[in-house]
C-alpha positions, -999 to +999 in steps of 0.1 A: -035-085+061-022-116+045-005-118+011-039-117-006-064-093+007-094-102+027-126-111+010-150-083+000-172-070+028-210-073+026-216-038+013-237-026-017-220-012-047-236+022-044-227+025-007-191+016-015-188+040-043-203+068-022-170+068-002-154+085-032-176+116-026-150+136-005-126+134-035-153+141-060-169+170-041-144+197-052-150+189-089-187+182-086-198+213-106-178+203-137-189+167-135-226+178-133-222+202-162-204+174-182-233+150-174-259+175-185-239+182-217-237+145-224-274+140-218-282+168-243-258+153-268-273+118-264-308+131-266-298+150-298-293+116-314-329+108-307-340+137-329-326+119-359-356+095-361-380+123-359-364+141-388-364+109-408-401+105-401-408+140-414-386+133-445-403+100-453-439+111-448-432+146-463-406+154-489-399+117-499-436+109-503-442+142-521-411+137-542-399+171-530-361+172-536-356+205-519-372+192-488-349+161-489-319+183-491-332+204-462-337+173-441-302+161-450-287+194-439-306+193-407-293+157-400-257+170-407-261+199-383-275+176-356-245+152-361-220+181-358-238+194-327-238+159-311-200+154-318-192+189-304-212+183-272-195+149-266-161+166-271-170+193-247-180+167-221-146+150-224-128+183-220-148+192-189-139+159-171-103+153-182-085+178-159-106+174-127-106+136-128-068+136-133-067+158-102-090+134-082-067+105-091-036+124-081-052+135-048-062+099-039-027+086-048-011+114-027-034+106+003-026+069+000+011+076+000+010+100+030-012+075+049+013+046+042+040+067+057+020+072+089+009+035+093+028+015+120+055-010+111+032-038+122+008-029+093+037-031+067+048-064+082+014-079+074+009-065+039+027-076+008+042-046-010+027-057-043-008-055-028-001-019-017+015-011-050-015-024-070-039-002-049-019+029-057-017+021-095-042-003-110-070+004-086-068+041-088-067+039-126-099+019-125-115+046-103-105+074-126-120+055-156-152+049-136-155+086-128-148+095-164-171+070-181-194+046-163-205+071-136-215+097-163-229+073-188-250+052-164-268+085-158-266+096-195-278+063-209-305+060-183-318+094-192-315+085-229-335+053-225-362+071-205-366+098-232-364+072-260-391+050-244-413+081-241-408+089-278-415+052-287-447+051-268-457+085-283-452+072-318-470+039-313-481+027-279-485-010-290-451-013-305-436+005-275-450-022-252-435-049-274-401-033-270-405-030-232-413-067-228-377-078-222-371-053-193-382-076-165-361-107-175-331-084-181-334-069-146-336-104-131-306-117-151-285-087-142-293-090-105-283-127-106-250-121-123-240-090-102-230-109-071-210-135-090-192-109-110-183-089-079-167-119-062-147-128-093-136-092-099-123-089-063-104-122-067-088-110-099-077-077-084-062-094-054-043-118-077-029-089-096-015-077-063+001-111-057+016-111-092+029-076-086+046-088-054+063-116-072+076-092-100+088-067-074+106-093-053+122-109-084+136-075-095+149-066-061+163-100-055+178-105-090+213-111-076+200-139-053+180-155-082+210-154-105+235-164-078+216-195-069+203-203-104+167-200-093+154-182-124+135-213-135+117-217-102+109-180-101+096-182-137+075-212-127+061-194-097+052-164-119+037-187-145+015-204-119+002-171-106-003-159-142-022-191-150-044-186-119-051-150-128-058-161-164-084-185-151-100-158-130-101-134-159-117-161-181-143-166-154-150-129-156-152-131-193-178-160-191-200-140-167-197-109-190-206-131-220-237-143-202-247-107-194-241-096-230-261-125-243-291-115-222-289-077-228-283-081-266-305-111-274-337-100-257-338-065-271-330-078-306-359-102-304-381-074-293-370-052-322-376-080-346-410-086-333-418-049-335-405-048-371-428-077-381-458-062-364-451-027-377-447-039-413-480-058-412-497-026-398-481-005-426-493-029-452-528-028-436-527+010-436-529+013-399-494+028-396-475+053-418-442+043-433-425+073-417-438+064-383-424+028-387-390+042-399-389+066-370-399+039-345-373+015-357-346+042-359-354+052-323-352+016-312-319+011-330-306+044-314-314+029-280-294-003-287-261+013-276-275+027-243-291-006-235-262-028-246-237-006-227-255-013-194-236-046-192-201-034-193-210-002-175-223-022-146-192-045-148-169-015-146-189-002-117-185-035-099-148-035-105-146+002-094-165-007-062-140-034-055-111-010-062-127+015-038-130-011-012-094-021-016-083+015-015-102+022+018-090-010+033-056+008+035-070+042+043-091+029+071-061+014+089-053+035+120-022+055+116+003+054+144-002+091+152-039+085+160-034+055+182-042+059+219-012+064+240-001+032+257-006+035+294+019+023+319-002-007+324-001-013+286-025-032+264-020-065+281-038-079+310-038-050+334-009-061+355+009-037+377+042-024+363+069-020+389+095+008+385+129-002+374+157-002+400+132+009+426+133+046+420+097+052+410+104+057+374+127+088+375+162+092+363+179+103+331+190+084+301+171+056+284+151+033+307+129+002+302+103-003+330+088-038+331+085-038+293+066-066+277+060-070+240+039-094+219+033-089+181-002-077+174-010-106+151+004-133+174-018-160+188-034-153+221-016-182+238+018-174+223+044-163+248+056-127+245+087-119+226+100-097+255+091-102+291+097-079+321+125-060+306+140-037+333+170-019+320+186+015+326+211+031+302+224+062+321+228+096+304+260+096+284+264+058+288+268+033+260+252-001+266+258-031+244+229-056+240+241-091+234+221-123+229+216-153+208+197-152+175+160-148+182+164-135+217+146-103+209+174-078+205+162-061+173+126-061+186+138-043+218+156-016+198+125-011+176+105-002+207+126+029+215+116+050+184+081+034+187+083+014+155+064-010+176+043-002+207+050-020+240+023-044+251+030-036+288+053-015+308+069+018+295+100+033+282+113+067+293+139+091+279+153+113+306+123+104+327+097+112+301+074+085+289+079+081+251+042+074+246+035+110+259+059+124+233+049+135+198+064+109+174+082+136+154+099+149+185+107+114+197+124+105+164+143+137+164+158+127+198+164+091+188+185+081+158+186+045+146+208+024+123+195-010+113+215-041+106+200-042+071+208-007+057+182+007+034+192+034+009+169+053-014+171+061-051+188+095-043+223+109-040+247+098-013+243+132+004+205+131+003+205+096+019+228+107+047+212+141+054+178+123+059+190+119+095+197+156+100+175+186+106+163+209+078+191+232+066+219+208+073+246+209+046+281+200+037+298+205+071+274+180+088+276+156+058+314+157+059+315+151+097+290+121+094+310+105+066+342+109+086+327+092+116+314+063+095+347+061+076+327+066+044+353+086+025+347+063-005+317+086-013+340+113-025+356+089-049+323+080-066+317+094-101+299+125-089+311+125-053+283+129-027+260+139-056+262+104-070+229+085-073+232+053-054+203+035-073+174+015-060+181+000-025+217+012-029+226-020-047+252-002-067+273-001-035+288-029-015+272-042+018+299-025+038+295+008+020+257+008+025+262+000+062+286+029+066+262+053+049+234+041+072+256+047+102+265+082+089+228+089+085+223+079+122+250+102+136+246+132+112+220+149+134+240+146+167+211+128+184+207+127+222+199+090+220+214+065+195+201+030+188+224+009+166+215-026+155+248-044+148+260-014+127+294-028+118+285-064+108+294-060+071+328-043+076+362-058+074+383-058+106+405-028+095+376-006+085+357-017+116+386-006+138+387+029+121+349+033+124+350+023+161+377+048+168+356+076+152+324+063+168+339+065+203+339+103+199+303+103+190+293+080+218+310+102+244+283+128+238+252+106+235+232+079+253+235+048+232+221+012+229+241-010+206+232-045+195+265-063+193+276-098+182+314-093+181+337-086+210+352-056+192+318-039+191+310-048+227+342-029+238+326+003+226+301+000+255+305+010+291+282-019+302+266-050+286+231-064+289+226-101+281+192-108+266+182-145+268+147-158+259+132-124+259+145-114+293+175-095+306+196-123+321+226-103+333+240-067+332+276-058+338+309-049+322+323-070+295+349-085+318+324-092+346+301-111+323+330-131+308+340-142+343+305-148+357+281-158+329+287-189+308+262-180+282+278-147+276+312-162+274+300-187+249+284-160+227+317-141+227+339-171+221+320-190+194+326-222+213+300-250+215+268-241+233+267-249+270+239-272+281+208-256+297+217-267+332+253-257+327+245-222+316+218-216+341+235-229+372+272-221+366+287-201+395+314-175+389+341-199+400+330-229+381+342-248+354+364-255+326+341-244+298+335-210+313+371-205+320+381-216+285+354-193+270+365-164+290+401-168+280+392-171+243+369-141+244+395-120+262+420-129+236+396-119+209+390-086+225+426-076+228 
């Protein structure tokens, strides 16, 4: 899904709104009772004209003051009853509809946690946020008001028309004359309003994304003095949204013009005709008063049709947007990836010729292409055959863009392999339950993410239930994160949104502590020490060696000091494993690796591809520089 959501599907409003039924079903009894109460209350208002007819043709014509007071008392009692019934309706729907909204929001949140990373890569966070807030608020309002009052007002109009026709058939036909043109006009404007409403709600999502990014990136905006450009971007989006809202207002104005003007003309015509008939003696004054009072009582139900239909259209759009997310397939329900993978049905050869067995972490002919990549785009990873033996630590080295981070994301199944397979101690990870897999494999990413929680809660997210202070203390010791105890409330200190109250190195150490706190069997670290100073890095490495001795680890490394934590090194180049060996072996035998470790000028393509172990000044110089850096 791009930044703005896809256009609305070709589906009727009613069919779209019916998708809400599973959420409405548990509270359907109270909603039905509330609707019946509202219908009774609304129809009570139609009794007023009948009482007025009795008063005009009876006590008023007979100058009976006692009868007038009796009629006034009856009108007062009817008004009180109507008010109480409408109050009862609101009480009946308030609690259950709040529960429906809460249930939908909880389901959306749970579903978002289960969706694959590829889904979140495609969707702007503001679009998801607007679906969980603005759209659900619209749906609650729809269930509380338009859903009920479309039924209530429809029933009121039907009863009112029957009363009108019963009082005087001719005048009743005059009032019914605008029905056909009103239906045609509403049908014409419905499609136009639906498209504009969808566009407005998508633009609200875009605007929410800009606000969220500006708040989270406030340091960058201020640091580079980009507040004016950000304000300009926000102003442009706001202007676009304003234009869309004005388009909605113009369509609504046209709808109101039709549904208010035509009935008013009909009432005026009925008033003229009725007055003439009263003057001719063909109609009683009380009947005309009752007829016009009934017609005026129906003005609100008729005029409300416009905004009730508009709210229904917006609610249908909100429902569609909500289920766009809910219909996305969660990763737990995806079909397991076969050894052949999703790609072209090629045969996957076992790594190292052992038929796929062996302990540790193993990549068997792994290929990966992002799901939304073009069909003719080359894969990010191609034919990855790699074996990290049990208890071994392997460093993964490569130039920027070579696919290192993508490869590490395949192990905990943040992405699914396109072809090939990955095994842990000989077991295919696609055959494992994801919860079990992610208990076995712990990860620490290059960009550490912390939550608005305490230091202890952030770290213990990586541990099993019931872990406490001893596990926390050990993990903080490994990550050299003793600074946590010096915070205002120690490990109970709230770190704030995204952990921005801490330095980059502090956040990275807490993320590393989170990765090791659960004593995982497999550890995947994506350049976990990049934000540390050399002295802290040395202390962390010394403590990390003890952890790595008891686990199987894959570490993305950019610095020689990190590489030295590993038993062996794999060089990733252009999405392929170009070489595997010890650090010293690769320094002697691979020019590209020597260049990566030394920071010297890049070797030419022919030079890096064809250099022999014995060749050349650049390789020799790079090896020497790298060895010096590693000492």
